[in-house]
ChimeraX commands (.cxc) that place a marker at each C-alpha (Angstrom):
marker #1 position 0.00,0.00,0.00 radius 0.5
marker #1 position 1.30,3.44,-0.91 radius 0.5
marker #1 position 1.16,6.26,1.63 radius 0.5
marker #1 position 0.50,9.82,0.52 radius 0.5
marker #1 position 0.50,12.65,3.04 radius 0.5
marker #1 position -2.50,14.94,2.77 radius 0.5
marker #1 position -1.07,18.39,3.44 radius 0.5
marker #1 position 0.39,21.54,1.92 radius 0.5
marker #1 position 2.62,22.16,4.95 radius 0.5
marker #1 position 6.18,22.09,3.63 radius 0.5
marker #1 position 7.72,21.35,7.03 radius 0.5
marker #1 position 5.45,18.33,7.53 radius 0.5
marker #1 position 6.33,17.02,4.09 radius 0.5
marker #1 position 10.08,17.45,4.65 radius 0.5
marker #1 position 9.91,15.68,8.00 radius 0.5
marker #1 position 8.00,12.69,6.62 radius 0.5
marker #1 position 10.05,12.51,3.42 radius 0.5
marker #1 position 13.16,11.92,5.54 radius 0.5
marker #1 position 11.61,8.72,6.94 radius 0.5
marker #1 position 11.06,7.19,3.50 radius 0.5
marker #1 position 7.50,6.35,4.51 radius 0.5
marker #1 position 5.61,8.55,2.07 radius 0.5
marker #1 position 5.18,7.84,-1.62 radius 0.5
marker #1 position 3.48,11.07,-2.61 radius 0.5
marker #1 position 1.42,14.08,-1.54 radius 0.5
marker #1 position -2.17,15.18,-2.02 radius 0.5
marker #1 position -3.29,18.78,-1.76 radius 0.5
marker #1 position -6.57,20.62,-2.22 radius 0.5
marker #1 position -7.70,24.26,-2.18 radius 0.5
marker #1 position -8.50,24.10,1.54 radius 0.5
marker #1 position -5.02,22.84,2.41 radius 0.5
marker #1 position -3.41,25.52,0.24 radius 0.5
marker #1 position -5.52,28.17,1.98 radius 0.5
marker #1 position -4.45,26.82,5.37 radius 0.5
marker #1 position -0.77,27.05,4.37 radius 0.5
marker #1 position -1.17,30.76,3.53 radius 0.5
marker #1 position 1.22,30.40,0.61 radius 0.5
marker #1 position 1.09,30.90,-3.16 radius 0.5
marker #1 position -0.50,27.89,-4.84 radius 0.5
marker #1 position 1.91,27.41,-7.75 radius 0.5
marker #1 position 5.02,27.99,-5.66 radius 0.5
marker #1 position 3.79,25.57,-3.00 radius 0.5
marker #1 position 3.17,22.78,-5.50 radius 0.5
marker #1 position 6.56,23.45,-7.11 radius 0.5
marker #1 position 8.36,23.17,-3.77 radius 0.5
marker #1 position 6.50,20.01,-2.79 radius 0.5
marker #1 position 7.47,18.41,-6.11 radius 0.5
marker #1 position 11.11,19.21,-5.38 radius 0.5
marker #1 position 10.92,17.39,-2.03 radius 0.5
marker #1 position 9.18,14.18,-3.06 radius 0.5
marker #1 position 9.72,12.12,-6.20 radius 0.5
marker #1 position 6.29,10.48,-6.09 radius 0.5
marker #1 position 2.97,11.78,-7.35 radius 0.5
marker #1 position 1.77,15.17,-6.11 radius 0.5
marker #1 position -1.91,15.95,-6.63 radius 0.5
marker #1 position -2.72,19.55,-7.54 radius 0.5
marker #1 position -6.41,20.41,-7.87 radius 0.5
marker #1 position -8.10,22.58,-10.45 radius 0.5
marker #1 position -10.66,25.11,-9.24 radius 0.5
marker #1 position -12.53,25.61,-12.51 radius 0.5
marker #1 position -15.89,23.85,-12.68 radius 0.5
marker #1 position -16.33,23.71,-16.46 radius 0.5
marker #1 position -14.40,21.59,-18.95 radius 0.5
marker #1 position -12.60,24.35,-20.83 radius 0.5
marker #1 position -11.45,26.00,-17.62 radius 0.5
marker #1 position -10.30,22.69,-16.17 radius 0.5
marker #1 position -8.23,21.93,-19.23 radius 0.5
marker #1 position -6.66,25.40,-19.21 radius 0.5
marker #1 position -5.73,25.10,-15.54 radius 0.5
marker #1 position -4.45,21.56,-16.09 radius 0.5
marker #1 position -2.12,22.86,-18.80 radius 0.5
marker #1 position -0.66,25.30,-16.27 radius 0.5
marker #1 position -0.36,22.75,-13.47 radius 0.5
marker #1 position 1.29,20.00,-15.48 radius 0.5
marker #1 position 4.07,22.43,-16.43 radius 0.5
marker #1 position 5.15,22.73,-12.77 radius 0.5
marker #1 position 6.88,19.35,-12.57 radius 0.5
marker #1 position 6.79,15.89,-14.11 radius 0.5
marker #1 position 5.30,14.33,-10.97 radius 0.5
marker #1 position 2.23,16.58,-10.82 radius 0.5
marker #1 position -1.08,14.70,-10.92 radius 0.5
marker #1 position -4.10,16.74,-11.98 radius 0.5
marker #1 position -6.87,16.53,-9.41 radius 0.5
marker #1 position -10.40,16.84,-10.79 radius 0.5
marker #1 position -13.83,16.74,-9.16 radius 0.5
marker #1 position -16.11,13.80,-9.88 radius 0.5
marker #1 position -18.53,15.78,-12.01 radius 0.5
marker #1 position -19.62,15.50,-15.63 radius 0.5
marker #1 position -17.07,18.06,-16.74 radius 0.5
marker #1 position -14.46,16.57,-14.42 radius 0.5
marker #1 position -14.82,13.14,-15.98 radius 0.5
marker #1 position -14.72,14.62,-19.46 radius 0.5
marker #1 position -11.48,16.42,-18.56 radius 0.5
marker #1 position -10.17,13.20,-17.02 radius 0.5
marker #1 position -10.68,11.35,-20.31 radius 0.5
marker #1 position -8.97,14.09,-22.31 radius 0.5
marker #1 position -5.98,14.33,-19.98 radius 0.5
marker #1 position -5.62,10.55,-19.72 radius 0.5
marker #1 position -5.57,10.35,-23.52 radius 0.5
marker #1 position -2.68,12.84,-23.41 radius 0.5
marker #1 position -0.77,10.60,-20.99 radius 0.5
marker #1 position -1.37,12.89,-17.98 radius 0.5
marker #1 position -2.04,11.32,-14.59 radius 0.5
marker #1 position -5.38,12.25,-13.02 radius 0.5
marker #1 position -6.79,11.94,-9.50 radius 0.5
marker #1 position -10.59,12.08,-9.51 radius 0.5
marker #1 position -11.67,13.38,-6.13 radius 0.5
marker #1 position -14.85,13.79,-4.06 radius 0.5
marker #1 position -16.06,10.24,-4.71 radius 0.5
marker #1 position -18.92,9.19,-2.47 radius 0.5
marker #1 position -20.45,6.19,-4.25 radius 0.5
marker #1 position -19.34,3.01,-6.00 radius 0.5
marker #1 position -21.21,4.12,-9.12 radius 0.5
marker #1 position -19.06,7.25,-9.23 radius 0.5
marker #1 position -15.94,5.12,-8.85 radius 0.5
marker #1 position -16.98,3.00,-11.83 radius 0.5
marker #1 position -17.34,6.17,-13.91 radius 0.5
marker #1 position -13.90,7.38,-12.85 radius 0.5
marker #1 position -12.35,4.06,-13.92 radius 0.5
marker #1 position -14.22,4.19,-17.24 radius 0.5
marker #1 position -12.83,7.69,-17.81 radius 0.5
marker #1 position -9.31,6.36,-17.26 radius 0.5
marker #1 position -8.46,8.00,-13.94 radius 0.5
marker #1 position -5.09,7.11,-12.45 radius 0.5
marker #1 position -6.61,7.40,-8.98 radius 0.5
marker #1 position -10.09,7.71,-7.55 radius 0.5
marker #1 position -10.41,9.30,-4.10 radius 0.5
marker #1 position -13.37,8.04,-2.03 radius 0.5
marker #1 position -13.87,10.09,1.14 radius 0.5
marker #1 position -14.24,7.81,4.16 radius 0.5
marker #1 position -14.43,10.32,7.00 radius 0.5
marker #1 position -16.98,12.59,5.36 radius 0.5
marker #1 position -19.35,9.65,4.89 radius 0.5
marker #1 position -18.87,8.71,8.54 radius 0.5
marker #1 position -19.80,12.30,9.41 radius 0.5
marker #1 position -23.28,11.89,7.92 radius 0.5
marker #1 position -23.97,8.52,9.54 radius 0.5
marker #1 position -22.80,6.23,6.75 radius 0.5
marker #1 position -19.97,3.72,7.02 radius 0.5
marker #1 position -17.28,5.10,4.75 radius 0.5
marker #1 position -15.34,1.83,4.85 radius 0.5
marker #1 position -18.25,0.04,3.18 radius 0.5
marker #1 position -17.61,2.24,0.15 radius 0.5
marker #1 position -13.94,1.23,0.06 radius 0.5
marker #1 position -14.92,-2.42,0.24 radius 0.5
marker #1 position -17.40,-2.04,-2.63 radius 0.5
marker #1 position -14.97,-0.19,-4.89 radius 0.5
marker #1 position -12.12,-2.63,-4.27 radius 0.5
marker #1 position -14.38,-5.60,-4.99 radius 0.5
marker #1 position -15.74,-4.04,-8.18 radius 0.5
marker #1 position -12.30,-3.07,-9.48 radius 0.5
marker #1 position -11.05,-6.60,-8.79 radius 0.5
marker #1 position -13.90,-7.97,-10.89 radius 0.5
marker #1 position -12.72,-5.97,-13.90 radius 0.5
marker #1 position -8.96,-6.32,-14.53 radius 0.5
marker #1 position -9.21,-3.81,-17.38 radius 0.5
marker #1 position -9.81,-1.11,-14.77 radius 0.5
marker #1 position -6.37,0.34,-14.05 radius 0.5
marker #1 position -7.58,3.03,-11.64 radius 0.5
marker #1 position -6.12,2.79,-8.14 radius 0.5
marker #1 position -8.26,3.26,-5.04 radius 0.5
marker #1 position -6.85,6.22,-3.09 radius 0.5
marker #1 position -8.57,6.29,0.29 radius 0.5
marker #1 position -9.09,9.90,1.37 radius 0.5
marker #1 position -10.57,11.75,4.35 radius 0.5
marker #1 position -8.86,9.33,6.73 radius 0.5
marker #1 position -9.47,10.40,10.32 radius 0.5
marker #1 position -7.71,7.72,12.37 radius 0.5
marker #1 position -5.55,4.57,12.11 radius 0.5
marker #1 position -8.53,2.20,11.92 radius 0.5
marker #1 position -9.56,3.78,8.61 radius 0.5
marker #1 position -6.10,2.99,7.28 radius 0.5
marker #1 position -5.94,-0.54,8.68 radius 0.5
marker #1 position -9.33,-1.62,7.38 radius 0.5
marker #1 position -8.68,-0.08,3.96 radius 0.5
marker #1 position -5.41,-2.01,3.73 radius 0.5
marker #1 position -7.22,-5.25,4.57 radius 0.5
marker #1 position -9.64,-4.55,1.72 radius 0.5
marker #1 position -6.80,-4.11,-0.75 radius 0.5
marker #1 position -6.93,-0.36,-1.36 radius 0.5
marker #1 position -3.89,0.70,-3.35 radius 0.5
marker #1 position -3.18,4.05,-1.69 radius 0.5
marker #1 position -4.08,5.93,1.48 radius 0.5
marker #1 position -3.65,9.66,1.86 radius 0.5
marker #1 position -3.30,10.57,5.50 radius 0.5
marker #1 position -2.81,13.73,7.57 radius 0.5
marker #1 position 0.67,13.83,9.07 radius 0.5
marker #1 position -0.74,13.36,12.58 radius 0.5
marker #1 position -2.43,10.08,11.59 radius 0.5
marker #1 position 0.78,8.74,10.04 radius 0.5
marker #1 position 2.53,9.47,13.34 radius 0.5
marker #1 position -0.24,7.73,15.27 radius 0.5
marker #1 position 0.58,4.51,13.43 radius 0.5
marker #1 position 3.83,4.28,15.41 radius 0.5
marker #1 position 2.17,4.37,18.79 radius 0.5
marker #1 position 1.67,1.27,20.92 radius 0.5
marker #1 position 1.99,1.10,24.71 radius 0.5
marker #1 position 3.80,-2.25,24.62 radius 0.5
marker #1 position 6.47,-0.81,22.31 radius 0.5
marker #1 position 7.08,2.04,24.74 radius 0.5
marker #1 position 7.07,-0.29,27.74 radius 0.5
marker #1 position 9.44,-2.73,26.06 radius 0.5
marker #1 position 11.88,0.01,25.13 radius 0.5
marker #1 position 11.87,1.35,28.70 radius 0.5
marker #1 position 12.69,-2.15,30.00 radius 0.5
marker #1 position 15.51,-2.71,27.51 radius 0.5
marker #1 position 17.09,0.66,28.29 radius 0.5
marker #1 position 16.82,0.11,32.04 radius 0.5
marker #1 position 18.50,-3.30,31.74 radius 0.5
marker #1 position 21.21,-1.89,29.49 radius 0.5
marker #1 position 21.96,0.83,32.02 radius 0.5
marker #1 position 22.63,-1.88,34.62 radius 0.5
marker #1 position 25.35,-3.42,32.44 radius 0.5
marker #1 position 27.43,-0.18,32.65 radius 0.5
marker #1 position 28.40,-0.70,29.00 radius 0.5
marker #1 position 28.47,1.59,25.97 radius 0.5
marker #1 position 28.34,0.76,22.27 radius 0.5
marker #1 position 30.53,3.67,21.12 radius 0.5
marker link #1:1,2 radius 0.2
marker link #1:2,3 radius 0.2
marker link #1:3,4 radius 0.2
marker link #1:4,5 radius 0.2
marker link #1:5,6 radius 0.2
marker link #1:6,7 radius 0.2
marker link #1:7,8 radius 0.2
marker link #1:8,9 radius 0.2
marker link #1:9,10 radius 0.2
marker link #1:10,11 radius 0.2
marker link #1:11,12 radius 0.2
marker link #1:12,13 radius 0.2
marker link #1:13,14 radius 0.2
marker link #1:14,15 radius 0.2
marker link #1:15,16 radius 0.2
marker link #1:16,17 radius 0.2
marker link #1:17,18 radius 0.2
marker link #1:18,19 radius 0.2
marker link #1:19,20 radius 0.2
marker link #1:20,21 radius 0.2
marker link #1:21,22 radius 0.2
marker link #1:22,23 radius 0.2
marker link #1:23,24 radius 0.2
marker link #1:24,25 radius 0.2
marker link #1:25,26 radius 0.2
marker link #1:26,27 radius 0.2
marker link #1:27,28 radius 0.2
marker link #1:28,29 radius 0.2
marker link #1:29,30 radius 0.2
marker link #1:30,31 radius 0.2
marker link #1:31,32 radius 0.2
marker link #1:32,33 radius 0.2
marker link #1:33,34 radius 0.2
marker link #1:34,35 radius 0.2
marker link #1:35,36 radius 0.2
marker link #1:36,37 radius 0.2
marker link #1:37,38 radius 0.2
marker link #1:38,39 radius 0.2
marker link #1:39,40 radius 0.2
marker link #1:40,41 radius 0.2
marker link #1:41,42 radius 0.2
marker link #1:42,43 radius 0.2
marker link #1:43,44 radius 0.2
marker link #1:44,45 radius 0.2
marker link #1:45,46 radius 0.2
marker link #1:46,47 radius 0.2
marker link #1:47,48 radius 0.2
marker link #1:48,49 radius 0.2
marker link #1:49,50 radius 0.2
marker link #1:50,51 radius 0.2
marker link #1:51,52 radius 0.2
marker link #1:52,53 radius 0.2
marker link #1:53,54 radius 0.2
marker link #1:54,55 radius 0.2
marker link #1:55,56 radius 0.2
marker link #1:56,57 radius 0.2
marker link #1:57,58 radius 0.2
marker link #1:58,59 radius 0.2
marker link #1:59,60 radius 0.2
marker link #1:60,61 radius 0.2
marker link #1:61,62 radius 0.2
marker link #1:62,63 radius 0.2
marker link #1:63,64 radius 0.2
marker link #1:64,65 radius 0.2
marker link #1:65,66 radius 0.2
marker link #1:66,67 radius 0.2
marker link #1:67,68 radius 0.2
marker link #1:68,69 radius 0.2
marker link #1:69,70 radius 0.2
marker link #1:70,71 radius 0.2
marker link #1:71,72 radius 0.2
marker link #1:72,73 radius 0.2
marker link #1:73,74 radius 0.2
marker link #1:74,75 radius 0.2
marker link #1:75,76 radius 0.2
marker link #1:76,77 radius 0.2
marker link #1:77,78 radius 0.2
marker link #1:78,79 radius 0.2
marker link #1:79,80 radius 0.2
marker link #1:80,81 radius 0.2
marker link #1:81,82 radius 0.2
marker link #1:82,83 radius 0.2
marker link #1:83,84 radius 0.2
marker link #1:84,85 radius 0.2
marker link #1:85,86 radius 0.2
marker link #1:86,87 radius 0.2
marker link #1:87,88 radius 0.2
marker link #1:88,89 radius 0.2
marker link #1:89,90 radius 0.2
marker link #1:90,91 radius 0.2
marker link #1:91,92 radius 0.2
marker link #1:92,93 radius 0.2
marker link #1:93,94 radius 0.2
marker link #1:94,95 radius 0.2
marker link #1:95,96 radius 0.2
marker link #1:96,97 radius 0.2
marker link #1:97,98 radius 0.2
marker link #1:98,99 radius 0.2
marker link #1:99,100 radius 0.2
marker link #1:100,101 radius 0.2
marker link #1:101,102 radius 0.2
marker link #1:102,103 radius 0.2
marker link #1:103,104 radius 0.2
marker link #1:104,105 radius 0.2
marker link #1:105,106 radius 0.2
marker link #1:106,107 radius 0.2
marker link #1:107,108 radius 0.2
marker link #1:108,109 radius 0.2
marker link #1:109,110 radius 0.2
marker link #1:110,111 radius 0.2
marker link #1:111,112 radius 0.2
marker link #1:112,113 radius 0.2
marker link #1:113,114 radius 0.2
marker link #1:114,115 radius 0.2
marker link #1:115,116 radius 0.2
marker link #1:116,117 radius 0.2
marker link #1:117,118 radius 0.2
marker link #1:118,119 radius 0.2
marker link #1:119,120 radius 0.2
marker link #1:120,121 radius 0.2
marker link #1:121,122 radius 0.2
marker link #1:122,123 radius 0.2
marker link #1:123,124 radius 0.2
marker link #1:124,125 radius 0.2
marker link #1:125,126 radius 0.2
marker link #1:126,127 radius 0.2
marker link #1:127,128 radius 0.2
marker link #1:128,129 radius 0.2
marker link #1:129,130 radius 0.2
marker link #1:130,131 radius 0.2
marker link #1:131,132 radius 0.2
marker link #1:132,133 radius 0.2
marker link #1:133,134 radius 0.2
marker link #1:134,135 radius 0.2
marker link #1:135,136 radius 0.2
marker link #1:136,137 radius 0.2
marker link #1:137,138 radius 0.2
marker link #1:138,139 radius 0.2
marker link #1:139,140 radius 0.2
marker link #1:140,141 radius 0.2
marker link #1:141,142 radius 0.2
marker link #1:142,143 radius 0.2
marker link #1:143,144 radius 0.2
marker link #1:144,145 radius 0.2
marker link #1:145,146 radius 0.2
marker link #1:146,147 radius 0.2
marker link #1:147,148 radius 0.2
marker link #1:148,149 radius 0.2
marker link #1:149,150 radius 0.2
marker link #1:150,151 radius 0.2
marker link #1:151,152 radius 0.2
marker link #1:152,153 radius 0.2
marker link #1:153,154 radius 0.2
marker link #1:154,155 radius 0.2
marker link #1:155,156 radius 0.2
marker link #1:156,157 radius 0.2
marker link #1:157,158 radius 0.2
marker link #1:158,159 radius 0.2
marker link #1:159,160 radius 0.2
marker link #1:160,161 radius 0.2
marker link #1:161,162 radius 0.2
marker link #1:162,163 radius 0.2
marker link #1:163,164 radius 0.2
marker link #1:164,165 radius 0.2
marker link #1:165,166 radius 0.2
marker link #1:166,167 radius 0.2
marker link #1:167,168 radius 0.2
marker link #1:168,169 radius 0.2
marker link #1:169,170 radius 0.2
marker link #1:170,171 radius 0.2
marker link #1:171,172 radius 0.2
marker link #1:172,173 radius 0.2
marker link #1:173,174 radius 0.2
marker link #1:174,175 radius 0.2
marker link #1:175,176 radius 0.2
marker link #1:176,177 radius 0.2
marker link #1:177,178 radius 0.2
marker link #1:178,179 radius 0.2
marker link #1:179,180 radius 0.2
marker link #1:180,181 radius 0.2
marker link #1:181,182 radius 0.2
marker link #1:182,183 radius 0.2
marker link #1:183,184 radius 0.2
marker link #1:184,185 radius 0.2
marker link #1:185,186 radius 0.2
marker link #1:186,187 radius 0.2
marker link #1:187,188 radius 0.2
marker link #1:188,189 radius 0.2
marker link #1:189,190 radius 0.2
marker link #1:190,191 radius 0.2
marker link #1:191,192 radius 0.2
marker link #1:192,193 radius 0.2
marker link #1:193,194 radius 0.2
marker link #1:194,195 radius 0.2
marker link #1:195,196 radius 0.2
marker link #1:196,197 radius 0.2
marker link #1:197,198 radius 0.2
marker link #1:198,199 radius 0.2
marker link #1:199,200 radius 0.2
marker link #1:200,201 radius 0.2
marker link #1:201,202 radius 0.2
marker link #1:202,203 radius 0.2
marker link #1:203,204 radius 0.2
marker link #1:204,205 radius 0.2
marker link #1:205,206 radius 0.2
marker link #1:206,207 radius 0.2
marker link #1:207,208 radius 0.2
marker link #1:208,209 radius 0.2
marker link #1:209,210 radius 0.2
marker link #1:210,211 radius 0.2
marker link #1:211,212 radius 0.2
marker link #1:212,213 radius 0.2
marker link #1:213,214 radius 0.2
marker link #1:214,215 radius 0.2
marker link #1:215,216 radius 0.2
marker link #1:216,217 radius 0.2
marker link #1:217,218 radius 0.2
view
């Protein structure tokens, strides 16, 4: 499973990139706004830090505008992935860009039917939003299960399931069990994956016993 970090915070990306744990980055207009930085310059810097795919989202809502913005975004770096909304015009733009050999991440997916359309349009990734479905009383993980099962049924579908809106480690764990290809996580959730009380307790015991030996390694 590939890990993308869902942020536009350069410091977070640099810190995680040093661990070798992240395979790419996803951004969106809200994350860019939160960073307080220029959009193009932020994407450019992120692409210089990570070698994997970096999703940059269009803000136009009509086909012509999406294509014009995509032309600008794909010039930033070779690892930019164009992020498009799962709308009629978004899917049309997805097909056009895919035909050009441009990677596309179709976002704001909330149903298996939408995920089928994204795959038919040739999306590189489809981003179903788990947490936002949980917020309205639906089980977002059921959607991941459905999409993974459907995609497995049709080997011609090359679209990867990119689980988005992950709120906690259980979302990640269950998505991995279902065979999702990618998870995009906030930095704080990635760090939560490390935590286990028995790891901390075990380390404390080892260090205490080592101290008793009065030895050093260097």
